[in-house]
C-alpha positions in Angstrom: 33.5 30.3 17.3 36.8 32.2 17.1 35.3 35.6 17.7 33.1 34.1 20.6 36.3 32.7 22.2 38.2 36.0 21.8 35.3 38.1 23.2 35.0 35.7 26.1 38.6 36.4 27.0 40.4 33.4 25.6 43.3 34.9 23.9 45.7 32.0 23.9 45.7 28.2 23.5 46.2 27.4 27.1 43.3 29.5 28.4 41.0 28.1 25.6 41.9 24.5 26.5 40.8 25.1 30.1 37.6 27.0 29.1 34.3 25.5 30.3 32.8 26.6 27.0 35.3 24.7 24.9 32.9 21.9 24.0 30.2 24.4 23.0 32.7 26.3 20.8 33.7 23.0 19.1 30.0 22.1 18.5 29.5 25.6 17.0 32.5 25.0 14.7 31.1 21.7 13.5 27.7 23.3 13.0 29.2 26.0 10.8 31.0 23.4 8.7 27.9 21.3 8.3 25.9 24.4 7.2 28.6 25.3 4.6 28.7 21.7 3.3 24.9 21.5 3.2 24.7 24.5 0.9 26.8 22.7 -1.7 24.6 19.6 -1.8 21.9 18.9 -4.3 19.3 18.2 -3.2 19.9 20.5 -0.2 20.6 19.0 3.2 18.4 20.0 6.1 20.1 20.4 9.5 18.0 19.7 12.5 18.5 18.6 16.1 16.6 16.1 18.1 15.8 15.9 21.8 13.4 13.8 23.8 11.3 15.4 26.6 13.8 13.8 29.0 16.7 15.6 27.4 18.3 12.8 25.5 19.1 13.3 21.8 21.8 14.0 19.2 23.4 17.3 18.3 22.5 17.4 14.6 20.2 15.3 12.3 21.1 15.8 8.6 18.2 15.1 6.3 18.6 14.6 2.5 15.6 13.1 0.8 14.8 9.9 2.8 18.3 9.6 4.3 19.1 10.7 7.8 22.4 11.0 9.5 22.7 11.6 13.3 25.8 13.6 14.2 26.9 13.7 17.9 29.7 16.1 18.6 32.1 15.3 21.4 35.4 17.0 22.1 37.5 13.9 22.6 40.5 12.3 21.1 38.7 8.9 21.0 35.1 9.3 19.9 33.1 6.1 20.0 29.6 4.7 19.6 29.4 4.8 23.4 29.2 8.6 23.2 25.7 8.3 21.8 24.5 5.3 23.6 21.8 7.4 25.3 20.0 7.8 22.0 19.6 4.1 21.3 16.1 2.7 21.5 14.4 6.1 20.9 13.3 7.4 17.5 12.6 10.9 16.5 8.9 11.5 16.8 8.1 13.4 13.6 6.3 10.9 11.3 8.4 12.0 8.3 11.4 10.4 9.9 9.8 7.0 10.7 11.1 4.1 8.6 13.8 6.1 6.8 17.3 4.9 6.4 19.8 6.4 8.8 23.2 6.3 10.2 25.2 7.8 13.1 28.4 9.7 13.1 30.4 10.7 16.1 32.6 13.7 15.6 35.7 14.2 17.8 39.0 15.9 17.9 41.4 14.1 15.5 44.5 14.4 17.7 45.9 16.1 20.7 47.9 19.3 20.1 50.8 19.9 22.4 
């Protein structure tokens, strides 16, 4: 994400904060961290995403054995369950995910930087 930001012309903090791509860059950073962490897990963790035909979904679904964790990435100082409310009531359609234990994690910015 750092190289992407630099090549897009964001060379300082102020210009990056006002970038329309900031949320996507943050999501990319989270994806890279999830991939690095998944490589260290035994058994390995699969990283997927899930979307309905209507466009609702979550950014990442982590799968390890029968356990699933939905990860929704939002660039906010106050992430909450309301950030993923659009996914409630819908379940991923692949049969291998039906009936498995799962949980939801919302990732956000930990604090504002001046």
